[in-house]
C-alpha positions in Angstrom: -15.1 8.5 -18.8 -14.1 4.9 -19.1 -12.1 3.0 -16.5 -8.8 3.3 -18.3 -9.2 7.0 -18.9 -10.2 7.6 -15.2 -7.2 5.5 -14.1 -4.8 7.6 -16.3 -6.2 11.0 -15.6 -7.8 10.6 -12.0 -6.7 7.3 -10.2 -7.8 8.8 -7.0 -11.4 8.5 -8.0 -11.1 4.8 -8.7 -12.8 2.4 -6.2 -10.2 -0.6 -6.9 -7.3 1.9 -6.2 -8.8 2.8 -2.9 -9.1 -0.7 -1.9 -5.4 -1.5 -2.8 -4.3 1.9 -1.1 -6.2 0.5 2.2 -4.3 -2.8 1.8 -1.1 -1.0 1.5 -1.7 1.4 4.1 -2.6 -0.9 6.7 -0.4 -3.7 6.0 2.6 -1.0 6.0 1.4 0.1 9.3 1.7 -3.3 10.6 4.9 -4.2 9.0 6.9 -1.2 9.4 8.7 -2.1 12.6 9.8 -5.4 10.9 10.9 -3.8 7.8 12.7 -1.1 9.7 14.8 -3.8 11.6 15.3 -5.9 8.5 16.6 -2.9 6.7 19.2 -1.9 9.3 20.3 -5.4 10.2 20.7 -6.1 6.3 22.5 -3.1 5.5 24.8 -3.8 8.5 25.8 -7.4 7.5 26.5 -6.8 3.9 30.2 -6.4 4.9 30.1 -9.2 7.5 33.2 -10.8 5.8 35.2 -7.7 6.1 34.1 -6.7 9.6 34.1 -10.2 11.1 38.0 -10.3 11.0 37.7 -7.8 13.7 34.3 -8.0 15.4 31.8 -10.9 15.5 28.5 -10.2 13.7 27.3 -13.7 14.1 24.3 -12.5 16.3 23.3 -9.9 14.0 23.6 -12.5 10.9 21.2 -14.7 13.0 18.9 -11.9 13.9 18.5 -11.0 10.2 18.0 -14.5 9.0 15.8 -16.0 11.9 15.4 -13.4 14.3 17.3 -15.4 17.0 14.2 -17.7 16.8 15.4 -20.6 14.9 13.0 -22.1 12.5 10.3 -20.2 13.9 11.9 -17.0 13.0 12.6 -18.1 9.5 8.9 -18.8 9.1 8.1 -15.2 10.4 10.7 -13.8 8.0 9.0 -15.7 5.0 5.7 -14.2 6.0 7.8 -10.7 6.3 8.9 -11.4 2.9 5.5 -11.9 1.5 4.2 -8.8 3.3 7.1 -6.6 1.7 6.2 -8.1 -1.6 2.5 -7.1 -1.5 3.7 -3.8 -0.3 6.0 -3.3 -3.3 3.1 -4.5 -5.9 0.3 -2.4 -4.1 2.7 0.4 -3.7 3.4 0.4 -7.5 -0.2 0.5 -8.3 -1.0 3.5 -5.9 2.1 5.3 -7.0 0.5 6.6 -10.3 -1.0 9.9 -9.3 -2.5 10.7 -12.8 -1.0 11.7 -16.2 -0.9 15.4 -15.3 1.0 14.7 -11.8 3.5 11.9 -12.5 6.6 13.9 -12.9 5.9 15.3 -9.4 6.1 12.0 -8.0 9.8 11.4 -9.0 11.3 14.0 -7.2 11.5 15.5 -3.6 10.7 19.0 -2.7 13.4 19.6 0.0 12.2 23.1 0.5 8.8 22.3 1.4 7.3 21.5 4.7 7.9 18.2 6.6 4.7 16.3 5.5 5.2 17.3 2.0 9.1 16.0 2.1 8.0 12.7 3.9 5.4 12.1 1.2 7.9 12.9 -1.6 10.5 10.7 0.0 8.1 7.9 0.4 6.9 8.2 -3.2 10.2 8.9 -5.0 12.3 6.2 -3.3 9.3 3.7 -3.6 9.4 4.4 -7.5 13.1 4.5 -8.0 14.2 1.6 -5.7 11.1 -0.8 -6.5 13.4 -3.2 -8.3 15.9 -3.5 -5.2 13.2 -3.6 -2.6 11.1 -6.2 -4.6 14.3 -8.2 -5.2 15.1 -8.3 -1.5 11.6 -9.1 -0.6 11.3 -12.2 -3.0 14.6 -13.6 -2.3 14.0 -13.2 1.5 11.0 -15.5 1.0 13.3 -18.0 -0.8 16.0 -17.7 1.9 13.6 -18.4 4.5 10.9 -20.7 3.0 13.0 -22.3 0.1 10.4 -25.2 -0.2 7.8 -22.6 -1.6 9.8 -22.3 -4.7 9.9 -25.9 -5.3 7.3 -25.2 -8.0 10.2 -23.8 -10.2 11.5 -27.6 -10.3 8.3 -28.7 -11.6 8.3 -26.3 -14.4 12.0 -27.0 -15.4 12.2 -30.7 -15.7 16.1 -30.6 -15.9 16.3 -28.3 -13.0 19.2 -26.3 -14.6 17.3 -23.1 -15.2 15.6 -23.3 -11.7 19.0 -24.3 -10.1 20.7 -21.0 -11.8 17.8 -18.7 -11.1 17.7 -19.5 -7.3 21.4 -19.4 -7.1 21.4 -15.8 -8.7 18.4 -14.8 -6.4 20.4 -15.6 -3.3 23.5 -14.0 -4.8 21.5 -10.9 -5.5 20.2 -10.9 -2.1 23.4 -10.2 -0.4 25.1 -8.3 -3.3 28.4 -10.7 -3.4 29.9 -8.9 -6.5 32.9 -7.1 -4.9 33.5 -4.1 -2.8 31.5 -1.6 -5.0 28.4 -3.7 -5.2 28.6 -4.2 -1.3 28.6 -0.5 -0.8 25.7 0.1 -3.1 23.8 -2.6 -1.5 24.4 -1.3 1.8 23.4 2.1 1.0 20.1 1.2 -0.8 19.5 -1.5 2.0 18.7 1.6 4.0 15.8 2.6 1.6 13.1 0.1 3.1 13.9 1.6 6.5 13.2 5.1 5.2 10.2 3.9 3.5 9.0 2.4 6.8 9.6 5.7 8.5 8.0 8.0 6.2 5.0 5.5 5.7 4.4 5.5 9.5 4.5 9.2 9.8 1.9 9.4 6.8 -0.1 6.8 8.5 0.0 8.7 11.8 -1.1 11.9 10.1 -4.0 10.3 8.5 -5.2 8.3 11.5 -4.7 10.9 14.3 -5.0 14.1 12.8 -7.4 13.5 9.8 -5.0 14.6 7.3 -4.9 13.4 3.7 -2.1 11.0 3.1 -1.0 12.8 0.2 -0.4 16.5 1.2 -0.5 17.4 -2.5 -4.2 16.5 -2.8 -5.3 19.3 -0.6 -3.6 21.9 -2.7 -5.0 20.9 -6.2 
C-alpha cells in the first residue's frame, strides 16, 4: 500500500499524521484556556454597540483585544491567533478518519457515553465550523499584529486589493452585517469554547487514564 492509499484508508498508521496529531494535541492543551476566554469574550462583545447603550462593555472589549495589558496583550493575542491557526490546519489534517469512517465524523451520537459525545462534538464542530474558526484566527492575527500583513502591500503595488482584503478581514472578524449576522456570529463564537472544553477532556482522558483519544478506535 503506497502512502496515498494508506492515507485514504488507514490514516492512523501514518507517521506524518502521528506527528501532526502530537502538535495539535499538545498545542491545544496549552492554548485551551486562552481559546476559551477569547471565545466567550468575543461572543459577548458582538452586540457591544447595542448593549453599550445600557451597560459599559469597555473593559471586556479591552480584554478581548489586548487582555488588559496594552501592547503586550496585543502581542500575546497575535501569538494566540497563530496558535489557533495552526490548530485549525493540523485539526483539518487529523480529522480525516479514513474512507470507510468519514461520514461518522460529521455527526454527533447523542445517545452514546460522554467520551464518545465529547469526541464527536470536537470532530463534527471542528469540521463544520472550520471556515469560521480559521477566519477568526487569521483576522485575530491581523488585528493584533497588523504589521505582519505588510507583505500583502509588496505583492499588490497599487494597494487597492490589499486594502480591500484587510478591510473585509476585519469586518468579518466582528460580523458587522446587521442583527442577523451578529446573532449568527455570537452563537458560532461559542464554538471555539466548546472545542477547547472537549479538547481538554480528550487530552485528560489520554494523559491521565491512558485511554485512546478517539473512543471509536477501540471498538473497531
